[in-house]
BAGU-120822 format. One record per residue (C-alpha): residue number from 0; z, y, x. Coordinates in steps of 0.5 Angstrom, whole numbers, plus 500, padded with zeros to 3 digits. Each point is the difference from the previous one (the first is absolute). Layout:
{rec NUM,{Z,Y,X}}
...
END
This chain:
{rec 0,{789,266,912}}
{rec 1,{502,503,493}}
{rec 2,{505,504,504}}
{rec 3,{495,503,505}}
{rec 4,{498,506,495}}
{rec 5,{507,501,498}}
{rec 6,{502,501,508}}
{rec 7,{494,505,501}}
{rec 8,{502,504,494}}
{rec 9,{507,500,502}}
{rec 10,{498,502,507}}
{rec 11,{496,505,497}}
{rec 12,{506,503,496}}
{rec 13,{504,500,507}}
{rec 14,{494,504,504}}
{rec 15,{499,505,494}}
{rec 16,{508,501,500}}
{rec 17,{500,501,507}}
{rec 18,{494,505,500}}
{rec 19,{502,504,495}}
{rec 20,{507,501,504}}
{rec 21,{496,502,506}}
{rec 22,{496,505,497}}
{rec 23,{505,503,496}}
{rec 24,{505,500,506}}
{rec 25,{494,503,504}}
{rec 26,{499,506,494}}
{rec 27,{507,501,500}}
{rec 28,{501,501,507}}
{rec 29,{494,505,500}}
{rec 30,{503,503,495}}
{rec 31,{507,501,503}}
{rec 32,{496,503,507}}
{rec 33,{495,504,497}}
{rec 34,{502,502,493}}
{rec 35,{496,501,494}}
{rec 36,{494,501,505}}
{rec 37,{500,493,501}}
{rec 38,{496,499,493}}
{rec 39,{494,504,503}}
{rec 40,{501,496,506}}
{rec 41,{499,494,496}}
{rec 42,{494,502,496}}
{rec 43,{496,503,506}}
{rec 44,{494,496,500}}
{rec 45,{499,502,507}}
{rec 46,{507,495,501}}
{rec 47,{496,494,500}}
{rec 48,{505,496,504}}
{rec 49,{505,500,495}}
{rec 50,{496,498,494}}
{rec 51,{497,494,505}}
{rec 52,{507,498,502}}
{rec 53,{502,500,493}}
{rec 54,{494,496,498}}
{rec 55,{502,495,506}}
{rec 56,{507,499,497}}
{rec 57,{498,498,494}}
{rec 58,{495,495,502}}
{rec 59,{504,494,501}}
{rec 60,{503,501,493}}
{rec 61,{493,500,497}}
{rec 62,{498,494,504}}
{rec 63,{505,496,498}}
{rec 64,{499,502,493}}
{rec 65,{493,498,500}}
{rec 66,{501,494,504}}
{rec 67,{504,497,494}}
{rec 68,{495,502,495}}
{rec 69,{495,496,504}}
{rec 70,{504,494,501}}
{rec 71,{502,500,492}}
{rec 72,{493,501,499}}
{rec 73,{498,494,504}}
{rec 74,{505,496,497}}
{rec 75,{498,501,493}}
{rec 76,{493,498,502}}
{rec 77,{502,493,502}}
END
């Protein structure tokens, strides 16, 4: 059972790498299509869909890191 937190932590790193690639590729595509005005589109508070999608993209990584932390804490208490 000692390996389960390590597996969740490695899975979290994989999810984080995938999420960063998705976000950076998305920003790059937006920059290529719109140009410098893409910064204004990304920072526009009315564009909540981009912010929500970005948060949901990083959610599995955060969840995996948190699950690993909880499992490590539970094993330390035993």
